mmCIF file of the C-alpha atoms, coordinates in Angstrom:
data_MODEL
# 
_entry.id   MODEL 
# 
loop_
_atom_site.group_PDB 
_atom_site.id 
_atom_site.type_symbol 
_atom_site.label_atom_id 
_atom_site.label_alt_id 
_atom_site.label_comp_id 
_atom_site.label_asym_id 
_atom_site.label_entity_id 
_atom_site.label_seq_id 
_atom_site.pdbx_PDB_ins_code 
_atom_site.Cartn_x 
_atom_site.Cartn_y 
_atom_site.Cartn_z 
_atom_site.occupancy 
_atom_site.B_iso_or_equiv 
_atom_site.pdbx_formal_charge 
_atom_site.auth_seq_id 
_atom_site.auth_comp_id 
_atom_site.auth_asym_id 
_atom_site.auth_atom_id 
_atom_site.pdbx_PDB_model_num 
ATOM 1   C CA . UNK A 1 1   ? 0.000  0.000  0.000  1.00 0.00 ? 1   UNK A CA 1 
ATOM 2   C CA . UNK A 1 2   ? 1.562  3.383  -0.964 1.00 0.00 ? 2   UNK A CA 1 
ATOM 3   C CA . UNK A 1 3   ? 2.400  5.740  1.870  1.00 0.00 ? 3   UNK A CA 1 
ATOM 4   C CA . UNK A 1 4   ? 0.831  9.169  1.970  1.00 0.00 ? 4   UNK A CA 1 
ATOM 5   C CA . UNK A 1 5   ? 2.995  12.282 1.859  1.00 0.00 ? 5   UNK A CA 1 
ATOM 6   C CA . UNK A 1 6   ? 2.384  12.884 5.574  1.00 0.00 ? 6   UNK A CA 1 
ATOM 7   C CA . UNK A 1 7   ? 3.615  9.394  6.430  1.00 0.00 ? 7   UNK A CA 1 
ATOM 8   C CA . UNK A 1 8   ? 6.718  9.472  4.229  1.00 0.00 ? 8   UNK A CA 1 
ATOM 9   C CA . UNK A 1 9   ? 8.124  12.871 5.242  1.00 0.00 ? 9   UNK A CA 1 
ATOM 10  C CA . UNK A 1 10  ? 9.700  13.340 8.661  1.00 0.00 ? 10  UNK A CA 1 
ATOM 11  C CA . UNK A 1 11  ? 7.894  15.496 11.196 1.00 0.00 ? 11  UNK A CA 1 
ATOM 12  C CA . UNK A 1 12  ? 9.370  19.011 11.181 1.00 0.00 ? 12  UNK A CA 1 
ATOM 13  C CA . UNK A 1 13  ? 8.303  20.926 14.337 1.00 0.00 ? 13  UNK A CA 1 
ATOM 14  C CA . UNK A 1 14  ? 9.934  24.162 13.120 1.00 0.00 ? 14  UNK A CA 1 
ATOM 15  C CA . UNK A 1 15  ? 7.438  24.668 10.307 1.00 0.00 ? 15  UNK A CA 1 
ATOM 16  C CA . UNK A 1 16  ? 4.448  23.840 12.479 1.00 0.00 ? 16  UNK A CA 1 
ATOM 17  C CA . UNK A 1 17  ? 5.618  26.067 15.323 1.00 0.00 ? 17  UNK A CA 1 
ATOM 18  C CA . UNK A 1 18  ? 6.113  29.006 12.992 1.00 0.00 ? 18  UNK A CA 1 
ATOM 19  C CA . UNK A 1 19  ? 2.584  28.531 11.735 1.00 0.00 ? 19  UNK A CA 1 
ATOM 20  C CA . UNK A 1 20  ? 1.260  28.635 15.308 1.00 0.00 ? 20  UNK A CA 1 
ATOM 21  C CA . UNK A 1 21  ? -0.198 25.132 15.062 1.00 0.00 ? 21  UNK A CA 1 
ATOM 22  C CA . UNK A 1 22  ? 2.384  23.106 16.990 1.00 0.00 ? 22  UNK A CA 1 
ATOM 23  C CA . UNK A 1 23  ? 0.125  22.171 19.903 1.00 0.00 ? 23  UNK A CA 1 
ATOM 24  C CA . UNK A 1 24  ? -2.576 20.758 17.614 1.00 0.00 ? 24  UNK A CA 1 
ATOM 25  C CA . UNK A 1 25  ? -0.010 19.138 15.350 1.00 0.00 ? 25  UNK A CA 1 
ATOM 26  C CA . UNK A 1 26  ? 1.817  17.408 18.190 1.00 0.00 ? 26  UNK A CA 1 
ATOM 27  C CA . UNK A 1 27  ? -1.475 16.031 19.464 1.00 0.00 ? 27  UNK A CA 1 
ATOM 28  C CA . UNK A 1 28  ? -2.230 14.702 15.983 1.00 0.00 ? 28  UNK A CA 1 
ATOM 29  C CA . UNK A 1 29  ? 1.254  13.265 15.306 1.00 0.00 ? 29  UNK A CA 1 
ATOM 30  C CA . UNK A 1 30  ? 2.059  11.739 18.693 1.00 0.00 ? 30  UNK A CA 1 
ATOM 31  C CA . UNK A 1 31  ? -0.244 8.764  19.312 1.00 0.00 ? 31  UNK A CA 1 
ATOM 32  C CA . UNK A 1 32  ? -2.245 8.866  22.506 1.00 0.00 ? 32  UNK A CA 1 
ATOM 33  C CA . UNK A 1 33  ? -1.604 6.299  25.202 1.00 0.00 ? 33  UNK A CA 1 
ATOM 34  C CA . UNK A 1 34  ? -5.000 4.681  24.537 1.00 0.00 ? 34  UNK A CA 1 
ATOM 35  C CA . UNK A 1 35  ? -3.813 4.012  20.951 1.00 0.00 ? 35  UNK A CA 1 
ATOM 36  C CA . UNK A 1 36  ? -0.919 2.065  22.471 1.00 0.00 ? 36  UNK A CA 1 
ATOM 37  C CA . UNK A 1 37  ? -3.231 -0.149 24.514 1.00 0.00 ? 37  UNK A CA 1 
ATOM 38  C CA . UNK A 1 38  ? -2.940 1.465  27.933 1.00 0.00 ? 38  UNK A CA 1 
ATOM 39  C CA . UNK A 1 39  ? -4.219 4.390  29.906 1.00 0.00 ? 39  UNK A CA 1 
ATOM 40  C CA . UNK A 1 40  ? -1.991 7.087  31.229 1.00 0.00 ? 40  UNK A CA 1 
ATOM 41  C CA . UNK A 1 41  ? -2.570 10.655 32.291 1.00 0.00 ? 41  UNK A CA 1 
ATOM 42  C CA . UNK A 1 42  ? -0.764 13.468 30.495 1.00 0.00 ? 42  UNK A CA 1 
ATOM 43  C CA . UNK A 1 43  ? 1.166  14.275 33.675 1.00 0.00 ? 43  UNK A CA 1 
ATOM 44  C CA . UNK A 1 44  ? 2.496  10.742 34.162 1.00 0.00 ? 44  UNK A CA 1 
ATOM 45  C CA . UNK A 1 45  ? 3.292  10.505 30.435 1.00 0.00 ? 45  UNK A CA 1 
ATOM 46  C CA . UNK A 1 46  ? 5.419  13.665 30.687 1.00 0.00 ? 46  UNK A CA 1 
ATOM 47  C CA . UNK A 1 47  ? 7.262  12.391 33.750 1.00 0.00 ? 47  UNK A CA 1 
ATOM 48  C CA . UNK A 1 48  ? 8.223  9.187  31.850 1.00 0.00 ? 48  UNK A CA 1 
ATOM 49  C CA . UNK A 1 49  ? 9.461  11.058 28.785 1.00 0.00 ? 49  UNK A CA 1 
ATOM 50  C CA . UNK A 1 50  ? 13.256 10.946 28.352 1.00 0.00 ? 50  UNK A CA 1 
ATOM 51  C CA . UNK A 1 51  ? 13.169 14.639 27.362 1.00 0.00 ? 51  UNK A CA 1 
ATOM 52  C CA . UNK A 1 52  ? 10.768 17.378 28.415 1.00 0.00 ? 52  UNK A CA 1 
ATOM 53  C CA . UNK A 1 53  ? 10.706 21.100 29.032 1.00 0.00 ? 53  UNK A CA 1 
ATOM 54  C CA . UNK A 1 54  ? 10.264 21.538 32.765 1.00 0.00 ? 54  UNK A CA 1 
ATOM 55  C CA . UNK A 1 55  ? 9.597  25.271 32.398 1.00 0.00 ? 55  UNK A CA 1 
ATOM 56  C CA . UNK A 1 56  ? 10.529 28.517 30.747 1.00 0.00 ? 56  UNK A CA 1 
ATOM 57  C CA . UNK A 1 57  ? 11.561 31.696 32.489 1.00 0.00 ? 57  UNK A CA 1 
ATOM 58  C CA . UNK A 1 58  ? 12.512 35.267 31.774 1.00 0.00 ? 58  UNK A CA 1 
ATOM 59  C CA . UNK A 1 59  ? 15.530 36.663 33.584 1.00 0.00 ? 59  UNK A CA 1 
ATOM 60  C CA . UNK A 1 60  ? 17.208 39.999 34.103 1.00 0.00 ? 60  UNK A CA 1 
ATOM 61  C CA . UNK A 1 61  ? 20.541 38.426 34.946 1.00 0.00 ? 61  UNK A CA 1 
ATOM 62  C CA . UNK A 1 62  ? 21.815 34.915 35.611 1.00 0.00 ? 62  UNK A CA 1 
ATOM 63  C CA . UNK A 1 63  ? 20.584 35.206 39.206 1.00 0.00 ? 63  UNK A CA 1 
ATOM 64  C CA . UNK A 1 64  ? 17.355 37.239 38.914 1.00 0.00 ? 64  UNK A CA 1 
ATOM 65  C CA . UNK A 1 65  ? 14.126 35.753 37.535 1.00 0.00 ? 65  UNK A CA 1 
ATOM 66  C CA . UNK A 1 66  ? 11.865 38.634 36.519 1.00 0.00 ? 66  UNK A CA 1 
ATOM 67  C CA . UNK A 1 67  ? 8.534  39.179 34.761 1.00 0.00 ? 67  UNK A CA 1 
ATOM 68  C CA . UNK A 1 68  ? 8.489  42.998 34.355 1.00 0.00 ? 68  UNK A CA 1 
ATOM 69  C CA . UNK A 1 69  ? 11.163 44.679 32.221 1.00 0.00 ? 69  UNK A CA 1 
ATOM 70  C CA . UNK A 1 70  ? 11.976 48.301 31.509 1.00 0.00 ? 70  UNK A CA 1 
ATOM 71  C CA . UNK A 1 71  ? 11.839 48.852 27.745 1.00 0.00 ? 71  UNK A CA 1 
ATOM 72  C CA . UNK A 1 72  ? 15.297 50.408 27.374 1.00 0.00 ? 72  UNK A CA 1 
ATOM 73  C CA . UNK A 1 73  ? 17.106 49.510 30.620 1.00 0.00 ? 73  UNK A CA 1 
ATOM 74  C CA . UNK A 1 74  ? 16.582 45.902 31.732 1.00 0.00 ? 74  UNK A CA 1 
ATOM 75  C CA . UNK A 1 75  ? 18.295 43.099 29.823 1.00 0.00 ? 75  UNK A CA 1 
ATOM 76  C CA . UNK A 1 76  ? 15.866 40.328 28.851 1.00 0.00 ? 76  UNK A CA 1 
ATOM 77  C CA . UNK A 1 77  ? 17.147 36.757 28.800 1.00 0.00 ? 77  UNK A CA 1 
ATOM 78  C CA . UNK A 1 78  ? 15.029 33.768 27.793 1.00 0.00 ? 78  UNK A CA 1 
ATOM 79  C CA . UNK A 1 79  ? 15.765 30.433 29.509 1.00 0.00 ? 79  UNK A CA 1 
ATOM 80  C CA . UNK A 1 80  ? 14.453 26.914 28.863 1.00 0.00 ? 80  UNK A CA 1 
ATOM 81  C CA . UNK A 1 81  ? 14.628 24.548 31.851 1.00 0.00 ? 81  UNK A CA 1 
ATOM 82  C CA . UNK A 1 82  ? 14.875 20.922 30.778 1.00 0.00 ? 82  UNK A CA 1 
ATOM 83  C CA . UNK A 1 83  ? 14.409 17.528 32.313 1.00 0.00 ? 83  UNK A CA 1 
ATOM 84  C CA . UNK A 1 84  ? 16.284 14.749 30.522 1.00 0.00 ? 84  UNK A CA 1 
ATOM 85  C CA . UNK A 1 85  ? 17.714 11.343 31.206 1.00 0.00 ? 85  UNK A CA 1 
ATOM 86  C CA . UNK A 1 86  ? 21.473 11.142 31.669 1.00 0.00 ? 86  UNK A CA 1 
ATOM 87  C CA . UNK A 1 87  ? 21.737 9.277  28.357 1.00 0.00 ? 87  UNK A CA 1 
ATOM 88  C CA . UNK A 1 88  ? 20.497 12.389 26.535 1.00 0.00 ? 88  UNK A CA 1 
ATOM 89  C CA . UNK A 1 89  ? 22.926 14.685 28.359 1.00 0.00 ? 89  UNK A CA 1 
ATOM 90  C CA . UNK A 1 90  ? 26.079 12.866 27.276 1.00 0.00 ? 90  UNK A CA 1 
ATOM 91  C CA . UNK A 1 91  ? 28.640 14.434 24.927 1.00 0.00 ? 91  UNK A CA 1 
ATOM 92  C CA . UNK A 1 92  ? 27.899 14.091 21.242 1.00 0.00 ? 92  UNK A CA 1 
ATOM 93  C CA . UNK A 1 93  ? 24.155 14.702 21.472 1.00 0.00 ? 93  UNK A CA 1 
ATOM 94  C CA . UNK A 1 94  ? 23.145 18.106 20.147 1.00 0.00 ? 94  UNK A CA 1 
ATOM 95  C CA . UNK A 1 95  ? 20.032 20.097 21.045 1.00 0.00 ? 95  UNK A CA 1 
ATOM 96  C CA . UNK A 1 96  ? 18.021 22.495 18.883 1.00 0.00 ? 96  UNK A CA 1 
ATOM 97  C CA . UNK A 1 97  ? 15.991 25.081 20.795 1.00 0.00 ? 97  UNK A CA 1 
ATOM 98  C CA . UNK A 1 98  ? 13.301 27.482 19.642 1.00 0.00 ? 98  UNK A CA 1 
ATOM 99  C CA . UNK A 1 99  ? 12.738 30.680 21.600 1.00 0.00 ? 99  UNK A CA 1 
ATOM 100 C CA . UNK A 1 100 ? 9.491  32.368 20.577 1.00 0.00 ? 100 UNK A CA 1 
ATOM 101 C CA . UNK A 1 101 ? 8.134  35.697 21.876 1.00 0.00 ? 101 UNK A CA 1 
ATOM 102 C CA . UNK A 1 102 ? 4.451  36.273 21.124 1.00 0.00 ? 102 UNK A CA 1 
ATOM 103 C CA . UNK A 1 103 ? 2.398  39.461 21.545 1.00 0.00 ? 103 UNK A CA 1 
ATOM 104 C CA . UNK A 1 104 ? -0.251 38.539 24.134 1.00 0.00 ? 104 UNK A CA 1 
ATOM 105 C CA . UNK A 1 105 ? -2.894 40.892 22.689 1.00 0.00 ? 105 UNK A CA 1 
ATOM 106 C CA . UNK A 1 106 ? -2.662 39.798 19.045 1.00 0.00 ? 106 UNK A CA 1 
ATOM 107 C CA . UNK A 1 107 ? -1.024 36.343 19.267 1.00 0.00 ? 107 UNK A CA 1 
ATOM 108 C CA . UNK A 1 108 ? 1.440  37.655 16.666 1.00 0.00 ? 108 UNK A CA 1 
ATOM 109 C CA . UNK A 1 109 ? 4.928  36.128 16.815 1.00 0.00 ? 109 UNK A CA 1 
ATOM 110 C CA . UNK A 1 110 ? 7.357  38.986 17.461 1.00 0.00 ? 110 UNK A CA 1 
ATOM 111 C CA . UNK A 1 111 ? 10.577 36.944 17.659 1.00 0.00 ? 111 UNK A CA 1 
ATOM 112 C CA . UNK A 1 112 ? 11.153 33.374 16.456 1.00 0.00 ? 112 UNK A CA 1 
ATOM 113 C CA . UNK A 1 113 ? 14.728 32.293 17.059 1.00 0.00 ? 113 UNK A CA 1 
ATOM 114 C CA . UNK A 1 114 ? 16.135 28.816 16.490 1.00 0.00 ? 114 UNK A CA 1 
ATOM 115 C CA . UNK A 1 115 ? 19.448 27.927 18.118 1.00 0.00 ? 115 UNK A CA 1 
ATOM 116 C CA . UNK A 1 116 ? 20.830 24.862 16.395 1.00 0.00 ? 116 UNK A CA 1 
ATOM 117 C CA . UNK A 1 117 ? 23.510 22.373 17.420 1.00 0.00 ? 117 UNK A CA 1 
ATOM 118 C CA . UNK A 1 118 ? 23.705 23.271 21.111 1.00 0.00 ? 118 UNK A CA 1 
ATOM 119 C CA . UNK A 1 119 ? 25.796 21.057 23.379 1.00 0.00 ? 119 UNK A CA 1 
ATOM 120 C CA . UNK A 1 120 ? 23.995 19.364 26.302 1.00 0.00 ? 120 UNK A CA 1 
ATOM 121 C CA . UNK A 1 121 ? 23.400 21.928 29.060 1.00 0.00 ? 121 UNK A CA 1 
ATOM 122 C CA . UNK A 1 122 ? 25.459 21.428 32.212 1.00 0.00 ? 122 UNK A CA 1 
ATOM 123 C CA . UNK A 1 123 ? 22.881 23.012 34.533 1.00 0.00 ? 123 UNK A CA 1 
ATOM 124 C CA . UNK A 1 124 ? 19.797 21.663 32.721 1.00 0.00 ? 124 UNK A CA 1 
ATOM 125 C CA . UNK A 1 125 ? 19.073 25.134 31.374 1.00 0.00 ? 125 UNK A CA 1 
ATOM 126 C CA . UNK A 1 126 ? 19.388 26.443 27.856 1.00 0.00 ? 126 UNK A CA 1 
ATOM 127 C CA . UNK A 1 127 ? 19.870 30.202 27.663 1.00 0.00 ? 127 UNK A CA 1 
ATOM 128 C CA . UNK A 1 128 ? 19.109 32.230 24.572 1.00 0.00 ? 128 UNK A CA 1 
ATOM 129 C CA . UNK A 1 129 ? 22.536 32.780 23.012 1.00 0.00 ? 129 UNK A CA 1 
ATOM 130 C CA . UNK A 1 130 ? 22.060 36.558 22.634 1.00 0.00 ? 130 UNK A CA 1 
ATOM 131 C CA . UNK A 1 131 ? 24.215 39.132 24.346 1.00 0.00 ? 131 UNK A CA 1 
ATOM 132 C CA . UNK A 1 132 ? 23.559 40.214 27.929 1.00 0.00 ? 132 UNK A CA 1 
ATOM 133 C CA . UNK A 1 133 ? 22.693 43.769 26.904 1.00 0.00 ? 133 UNK A CA 1 
ATOM 134 C CA . UNK A 1 134 ? 19.629 42.714 24.874 1.00 0.00 ? 134 UNK A CA 1 
ATOM 135 C CA . UNK A 1 135 ? 16.911 44.985 26.269 1.00 0.00 ? 135 UNK A CA 1 
ATOM 136 C CA . UNK A 1 136 ? 13.294 44.638 25.085 1.00 0.00 ? 136 UNK A CA 1 
ATOM 137 C CA . UNK A 1 137 ? 13.993 47.659 22.877 1.00 0.00 ? 137 UNK A CA 1 
ATOM 138 C CA . UNK A 1 138 ? 16.867 45.810 21.139 1.00 0.00 ? 138 UNK A CA 1 
ATOM 139 C CA . UNK A 1 139 ? 14.662 42.709 20.827 1.00 0.00 ? 139 UNK A CA 1 
ATOM 140 C CA . UNK A 1 140 ? 12.239 44.905 18.817 1.00 0.00 ? 140 UNK A CA 1 
ATOM 141 C CA . UNK A 1 141 ? 9.474  44.737 21.427 1.00 0.00 ? 141 UNK A CA 1 
ATOM 142 C CA . UNK A 1 142 ? 7.172  47.632 22.313 1.00 0.00 ? 142 UNK A CA 1 
ATOM 143 C CA . UNK A 1 143 ? 5.540  48.319 25.665 1.00 0.00 ? 143 UNK A CA 1 
ATOM 144 C CA . UNK A 1 144 ? 2.983  45.563 26.364 1.00 0.00 ? 144 UNK A CA 1 
ATOM 145 C CA . UNK A 1 145 ? 2.366  41.971 27.460 1.00 0.00 ? 145 UNK A CA 1 
ATOM 146 C CA . UNK A 1 146 ? 4.176  39.052 25.851 1.00 0.00 ? 146 UNK A CA 1 
ATOM 147 C CA . UNK A 1 147 ? 4.384  35.274 26.076 1.00 0.00 ? 147 UNK A CA 1 
ATOM 148 C CA . UNK A 1 148 ? 7.573  33.259 25.888 1.00 0.00 ? 148 UNK A CA 1 
ATOM 149 C CA . UNK A 1 149 ? 7.209  29.684 24.671 1.00 0.00 ? 149 UNK A CA 1 
ATOM 150 C CA . UNK A 1 150 ? 9.728  27.087 23.585 1.00 0.00 ? 150 UNK A CA 1 
ATOM 151 C CA . UNK A 1 151 ? 10.327 23.920 21.594 1.00 0.00 ? 151 UNK A CA 1 
ATOM 152 C CA . UNK A 1 152 ? 13.267 21.624 22.243 1.00 0.00 ? 152 UNK A CA 1 
ATOM 153 C CA . UNK A 1 153 ? 14.453 19.001 19.788 1.00 0.00 ? 153 UNK A CA 1 
ATOM 154 C CA . UNK A 1 154 ? 17.146 16.360 19.545 1.00 0.00 ? 154 UNK A CA 1 
ATOM 155 C CA . UNK A 1 155 ? 17.790 14.950 16.093 1.00 0.00 ? 155 UNK A CA 1 
ATOM 156 C CA . UNK A 1 156 ? 19.623 11.738 17.091 1.00 0.00 ? 156 UNK A CA 1 
ATOM 157 C CA . UNK A 1 157 ? 17.963 10.035 18.907 1.00 0.00 ? 157 UNK A CA 1 
ATOM 158 C CA . UNK A 1 158 ? 14.834 11.797 17.670 1.00 0.00 ? 158 UNK A CA 1 
ATOM 159 C CA . UNK A 1 159 ? 12.890 13.634 20.395 1.00 0.00 ? 159 UNK A CA 1 
ATOM 160 C CA . UNK A 1 160 ? 10.822 16.799 20.337 1.00 0.00 ? 160 UNK A CA 1 
ATOM 161 C CA . UNK A 1 161 ? 8.982  18.553 23.150 1.00 0.00 ? 161 UNK A CA 1 
ATOM 162 C CA . UNK A 1 162 ? 6.967  21.709 23.682 1.00 0.00 ? 162 UNK A CA 1 
ATOM 163 C CA . UNK A 1 163 ? 6.891  23.935 26.768 1.00 0.00 ? 163 UNK A CA 1 
ATOM 164 C CA . UNK A 1 164 ? 3.825  22.932 28.813 1.00 0.00 ? 164 UNK A CA 1 
ATOM 165 C CA . UNK A 1 165 ? 3.169  26.508 29.941 1.00 0.00 ? 165 UNK A CA 1 
ATOM 166 C CA . UNK A 1 166 ? 3.988  29.830 28.367 1.00 0.00 ? 166 UNK A CA 1 
ATOM 167 C CA . UNK A 1 167 ? 5.721  32.486 30.459 1.00 0.00 ? 167 UNK A CA 1 
ATOM 168 C CA . UNK A 1 168 ? 3.866  35.816 30.594 1.00 0.00 ? 168 UNK A CA 1 
ATOM 169 C CA . UNK A 1 169 ? 6.000  38.946 30.955 1.00 0.00 ? 169 UNK A CA 1 
ATOM 170 C CA . UNK A 1 170 ? 5.481  42.700 30.690 1.00 0.00 ? 170 UNK A CA 1 
ATOM 171 C CA . UNK A 1 171 ? 7.551  45.403 29.038 1.00 0.00 ? 171 UNK A CA 1 
ATOM 172 C CA . UNK A 1 172 ? 6.977  48.867 30.507 1.00 0.00 ? 172 UNK A CA 1 
# 
């Protein structure tokens, strides 16, 4: 029986995430536990996953988690906190991370940045690779409310995960 185009091409989360449909697409592509013959809650399924995003946070500095930023004074750093098995944190495995900033009022993607080929994080955090002096002004953000969401991917072995919650932050 010939395979359909969707079955023959590999799943590319980058294209779906850019289109704003990654949550629906992941639900459609990843089979539910009932399809596998068992029942499992979403929470227990996430805890068994070898790779997951434990959270996302916005920081002013490496020590200060913050959710309100001055438009032209406070540096804005985006951080993905991960939970992974030790096998996925060994040398030789590379991570790809997507940092996406979305306007809360319009759901318009303001910044969509992929960092490719990252080495395994030593502190189970992946920081946006921008410079420390990146204020919201330099990010191209105006005064308002924004969401930060993330996707994390490993090509070999193949894993992909989406941040379970978006981080809300304000630029004033």
